[in-house]
N, C-alpha and C positions, 0 to 999 in steps of 0.2 A: 286733757290727756296727760299723764305725768312724763317725767324724761324718761323714767323705767321701761314704760310702755312705748313710746316712739323708739328706743332705742332696741327693745326686741324686736319691733316691727320691722325698722331698718336692715336688722340682723336677719332675719328671714327673708325678707324680699334681697338681699345681697346674695344669701347662701342659695337660693333658688336661682336667681341668675347664674350664678357661679356653675350650680348643676346643670342649670340649661346649656351653659355654653361648652362645657365638657362634653356631654351627650352629643351636641350638634358636630363638637369636631370628632368624634368618634361616629357620626353620622348614623345615630340611633333613629328609628321611626318618633316623630311627634317629638323632637329633642326637647322644645322648651317645658313643655306639660309635664312628662316622664322626667325629664331630668332634674327638674326643681323639685316634684314630689320625693324623688329620691333621695335626694340632698336633705331636704325638711324631714323626711320620716328617720333619716341615719342622725340627724342633729338631733330631734326630740326624743330618740329612743336611746342617745348615750348622754344626754345631759341631766346634771343631778335635777331632782324634783324640785329645789328650792327655787332653782333657777327659775323655770317657768310655772311655776305657782301663781294661779290666779291670773295667769295671761291668756287672752282669747284674742287670735287674729282677728283683726277690726273686719265684722261683717259686713259693713258698708262698702268697704272698697271691694271687697270680692261680689258684693251685687252690683257694684257700678261697673266691674270689668264683664260681670257677665253680659250686662246689656251693652256693652262695647261689641259682644261675642253675638249679640241679637242683630245689632246694626250690621256687622260683617255678613253673616247670614242674609240679612234682608236685601243686602246689595247683591246676590246672586239668583235672586227670583226673575225668573223670565216667563214670558206666555209657553215657551216649551216645557217649561216645569209647572206649570199651572195645569197643561193638560196633561200632564201624569197623575193629577189628583184624581183623575177619573177613576181610578183604580181603588180608590180608598174603601168603595162597599166591600170588594175581595180582601183589602187589608184588613176590615174591622172584623171578617170570620175568622182569619188567620191568627190577629192578635188575641184574639176572645179564646181559641185554642189552644195558643201558646202560654196565656194566663195560667190557663187550668192545667195543662200539662205539666209545664214547667214547674208551678208551684206544687204538686203532687206527688213529682220526682224528689225536688228537695225536701219537703216534710219525711219522705221515706228516708232518705238519705241521714237527715238530722235527727230523726228521732229512731232508726232501726240502726244504724253505724254507730252514732255518737252519743244516743243514749241521753238524749234531752227530754227534758217533760214535754207535754203537749204544748201547751201555749208559747212557750219557747221555740221549739221545732216548729211551728206554724206561722210565727210571724217571722222567724230569722231565714224562711224558705221563700218569703214573699219576692215576686221577681222585680219589684219597682215598690214606689210608695215609700221612701226611706222614712221622712218623719211620720208618715200616719201609720207605717209599721211599728215603729218604735212607740211611739203614744198609745195605741191600741194595744200593743203587746203590754205593756207595764201596766195597763188599767185590767188585764187578762191574767196577772199575774206571773209574766214572762221572767225571766233572768235577763233584766234589762242589760247588762255588761255585755254578757255572751250575745245577747240579740243586737247590739249596737255595733260591737267589732264584726260580727257576720254580713250586718247590710252595709256597711263601710267598705269591706272587705269586696263583697260584691262590685262593687263601682268601680274600685282601686283596680281589681284584678282585669274586670273587662277592659278599662282604659289602657292597661297596660300590654295585656295577652294580644288585643284585637291588632293593633299596629305590630305589633312583632311576627303576627302569624301572617300576617298580609306581606309583611317585608322576607319573611322565609319561603310563602308560598311564588310571589315575583323573583325572589333569586337577588333581590336588590332593597336597597331602603327605601320605602315610601312616603310621599307627603312632602312636608318640607324637609325631611332628612334628605329627600332626592333632588331637591331645588324645586319643587313643585310649586310656584304662588298660589294660594287659596284665590287669589282676586286677578281680575285683567284692566287692562286699559279702556277708558270709555271715553267715546269721541267728545268732546266739550267739557271734560270733568272739570270739576274745581279746583284752584290751586292748592297746595298742602294746608296753607293756615286758614284756609276756607272751608276745605274737607275736615278740618282736626275742630273748627267749631261747628260746622254741621253735624258731626258724630258726637260732641258733647250735647246739643240742643236735642239730637234723637233719642239720646239715652235717659236724659231728665224728662222730657216730655213723654217718652214710651214707655219710661216705668213709671210715672204719675199716672197716665192711661189705664197702664195693667191692673193697676193696685183700685184705682176707681171703679173700673168695670170688674173686678176679679178674676181676671184672667187667670189660666192654668201656668204656674211657673211664671207669673206677669212680669219679674225683672228681668225675664229672657224675651218673653213672646211681645211683650209690649213694644219694644223697639225695633222687634222683626218685622211686626205687621206694619207699624209706621213705616220702615223703610222700605220694605216690602212693596205698599202702595206707592210710594214716592219715587221708588226706581220703575215700576210698572207704567207708572203715567210719564214717566220721561221729566217730573219736575225736577229732580236731583240725580245729575249725573254725578255720583259719589264714587270715589277710587280711594281705596285706603292704602297707604303702605305696608308691605310685609312685616314689617318692625310693629304695627299696632298690635297683630293677631300674634306675635310672639310675645307683648309684655302682657297680654291677656292671657295667655298660656301660662306665663309665670306665675302670675297671680291666681289662678286657679288650681295650678300643681303645688303653690305652698298652701293653699287652703286644704287640699285632699291629703298633705304629708302632714298637717296642724293633726289630723284624724288619729295619729299614733300616739298621740300624748297620753302618758298612763297606762301603755298596754305594755303589759309584763311579756318577756323573751317567751315562758312558759307558755301565757294564754297564746301568745301570737305563733307559736309552732303548731299548736292543736287546731286552732282555727285556722289558719292559711292553707292545711294540708284539707281539712273539711271544705273550704272556699273554693279551692281547686278543683274538689269533685263535682260540688253544687255548679260552678261557674261553666266545668266543660259540660255537663247534662243541659243546662238552658243552653249552650252556645249551639250544642248539636241538635237542639229542638227548634232554635229558631233558624239553624242551616237549612234543616228540613223544608222548613215554612219560605224560607228564602228561594231555595231553590224552585220550589212549587210556584211562588208569584213570580219568578225571573220565565219560567216557559210560560206563563199564562199572559204576563204583560210584555216582556222583551225588555225590562228594564235590568242592567246589570246586577250580577249575583251579589257581586261584593256591595253595592248600594243596598240590597234591600237585607243584606246580613248586618250592616251596620245598622239598620233601620230595626230590626230584631234583637241585636245585642243588647242584654238588660243592665246597661250603663244610666248614670244621671241623663238628663237631656240634655245641659249645658256642657258635658264631658265628651258625649255622642256627638253633639253637633260641632264639638271641637273637632273631633276625628274625621267627621266629613268635611268640614272645611281643610283640614291639611290633607285628607285622601282625595281630595276634587272630585268628590261623591257628590249628590244632588243636599246640601244642608237643609233646605226647606225641606223637602220629603222626609228627610231624615228626623227631623226637628217634629213634625207631625205625627208622625208614628209613633215615636218616643211618648208624647203628651198624651196621645190615646192608649200605649200601653198601661202608662201610669194610673190614669183615669180608670181604666178597666180593672187594673189591678186594686185601687182603693174601693170601688164597687164590689168587687170579688170579696174582698178582705172585711168588709162592713155587713155582707150579706152573709158569708159563710162564719164568721166569729160569733155572731149571734144564734146560729143554728147547730154549731158542730159544738160536742162535748171537750170541752177543751180542760177541764179540772184537774188540778194536781193533788188529789188526793194517793194518799201512801199506796203505792204498790201499781200506780199507774203507768 
């Protein structure tokens, strides 16, 4: 690690923390993640190109704190939550329809309204599978820069708009901005030093297991499953302080904000308009299925809506934690959505004519 790398990383984390503090002072929803995201996006958008040339925010740091989020979710697992998983067959049907309908609508938006070529429109409209969409899109001849921006904006806009929407709907800030703690006190819990040691062990061991058995999103799901099992069996009465989730949100927010490196103002203005239309369409479709499942299962509509909102697994799990929703249920739904999307992309991209010949 060079001094320049360490200085830039420290600067990003400091700027993200300041952004989180300002957002918390303004009582914005999910202040630590959204505040750090906004601060870093503004910073990288105004910094001279030479300042950030060749710099990449350390992925290992982000992965570590994604593991922390997995542990936080695992501490929320309870027998009552496990009983709710009995509705997964209904969710599987609903999620399959959601992926197909959302993707079809997005394709029309990007193809007909934006005039994108077929592969770029197809893979830009994918309601999940960010890295798979980019990899398969590049192989199919899509405009990789446009595709990458649209996929990153999908996640960023969903993560930003959903908490804001809940705050407007409830008439007051929600989640951590409203003073809601994502964790509760557990009888016989470990002292702070013991909880932090247990947290570190669960992250390291859980991510190692996730990689070894190739769990989807293993850096999150490995620690989640391991902690969930320990919580259900009563072997580990783990309670983590609120500042731990705040730190995790800052790191994730900084990582999201860094996605704006190299994006020009003109490109961003065009892409944001299209992404807002696309995200609005997907949230409307997701809300319809969320309401149907709410009627069928009795699970709160807000919890189901978070489960269908097309953000990333890590980011939507953080939203669930912040809004005191069922994070385990939300995480499972998003893992299924992403797996279904990858299957759909693989199946359809090999059967649809995505050629980019002139006049098409």
